[in-house]
N, C-alpha and C positions, 0 to 999 in steps of 0.2 A: 325796416331799414330803408334808407333812401337809395335810389338807383345809382349805380356807379357809372361814371363816364369812362368809356374805354380809353386806355392810354393811346396817345397819338401813334398811328401807324399799325395798330393791331387789327383795325377794321377800316373799311372805307370811311371817309369823313362824314359823319351823320348829317350835318347841315347840307352837304352837297346832295346826298340822296334825297333828303326832304325837298330841296329846291328842284331837283329834276322831276320829282313826282308832282309837286305843286304847279309846275310850269308845263306839265304834259310833254316833257321831253323823253321820248322813248330812249331807253338805255339798257345796256348790259354791263354788269360788274364782272370783272375777271380777276382772279387771284393768280399770282405767279411767284416764282422764286425772287428773292430780294434783288433789286437792281438799283443802281445809283444814278446812272446817266440815262437821259431820255432815249437815246439811240439804242442802248442795251435793253431798255424796257420794251421798245418796239420789237426787237429781235426775240425777246422772251415771250412776247405775245404772238409772234409769228405774223406780224404785219409790216407793211412798208413803212420805214421811218418817216417818209414824207407825209404819212397820214396820222402821225403821232404829234399832237399839239403840245409843245413845250411852253410852259408859263414862266415868264421872267418878271420879277418885281423890280421896277425901276424907281429911282428917286430923282425927280426932275424939279430942280430949284426948290428942294425940300418937300415936294409933294410926291406921294407914291402913286404909281399907276401899274396896271398889268399889261404886259406885252406878250403876244403869242406868236410863235414861229414854229415851223416844222422842226422835228428832232434833228435833222441834218444841218440846220442853219443856226446862226447866232444873230442876236440883235445888233444892228449897227447903231451905236449910240449917237452918232452925228445925225443919222436919219431920224431917230427917235426924238432928239432935241428939236429938230426942225418941225416935226409934226406936232409935238407938244408945246411948241413956242417957248422953249426953255433955253436958258443960257448954259446950264450945267445939268448933265444927266449921268447917272452912275447906276451900277447894280446895287441892290439892297444888300446889306451885310447879313450874315447868318443870324445875328441877334435881332435885327429888324424883321427878318422873316419869322422868327419865333414869336416876337411881339405881335405881329400882324395876324398870324394864324397859329395860335398855340395848340389847336387840335390837329394840326398837320405836321408831318415830319418835314424838316428843312429840305427844300428842293422838290416838294410834291404838291404845291398849292394848285388847286384846280383853276381853270380859266373862267371863273364865275365871279365877276366883280361885285355883284350884289352881296355876296357872302362877306365881303371885306370892306364894303363902302368905297370901292374903287371902280374907275372906268376900265374897260377892256378894249384894247386895240390889237387887232390881229394883222399879220402880214397878208398881203394879197394871195400868197400861195395857199393859205389855209382855205380860202374861198373856193379853190379848185377841187376840193375833196367833198364827195357826197357824205361820207362818214368820217368822223375823227375819233381818236382815242386820246385820253389824257390821264395823268395821275389823279387818283381819288384821295389825296391827302396822305398817301402811304407809299413806301417803296415796294409794297407787296400787292397793291390793288390798282387797277385802272378801270376807267369807264369808257365804253364805246357808245357814241351818240350820233344821231342824225345832225350833220353840221348845220343845216338851215334852221332846224328847230332850236338848237343851242344858240345860234346867232340871233334869232328873233327874240327868244326869251331873255337872253343876256344883254341885249342892246349893244351888240358888238359893232365897232367901227373898224374899217380897214384902212391900212396905209402901207407904204413901202418901208418896211422896217428891217428886213433881213439882209444879212451879209452871208452868202453861202460859205460854209466852213468845212474844210477838209480835215482840220485839226480841232481839238477842243479849244474853247475860248481862252483858256489860261496858258496856252502854248504861244509864245511870242513868235512873230515873223510869219 
C-alpha cells in the first residue's frame, strides 16, 4: 500500500520539518491544545506573544507574498504596499490560503517562503528576538527556532510592516 499523507493539521507540516533539517535550522516542535489566533497560541505555549511570528499572506497587485509580524501586531497594508512597490495590497482569502498551502490548516502557514515559492518579509520587531516560534501548518503544533538561522536559511528581508494592534484586525476603529 502507498504511504498516506496525513490530513492537514494532524501533524506538523512535513515539508517544513524537512526544510528545517535540510537547512540545519535547530528547532523544537511543540504540541498544544487547539488555538486559532497567534496570540492565543503564544499563551498556550507559555511564551511572550512578541516572540511568536505570525505569518500573513498578502496579495500585492495580484502577486502573493509572505509578511511576518509579532503575534501582538497586525500588518499595515499601506506600509506593505510601499515596501512591495504595489498599488493594491490585501489579505489573501481563505480559499487562496487553501490553494497556496493545501497541507496546512488555514491560518497556520509557516514563514518559510521557499516552501510556497514566495518571498518572506518580516517586520523589524522580529529581528529583535533571538528565538521565535511559529505555526507548523497546524492549529496544534508550533516550531521554535533560532531566529538568525531561520532568517539566513529563509532569505528573509526586513521592513517596517507592523501596526501595533490592541484589538483583532477585523474589529473596526
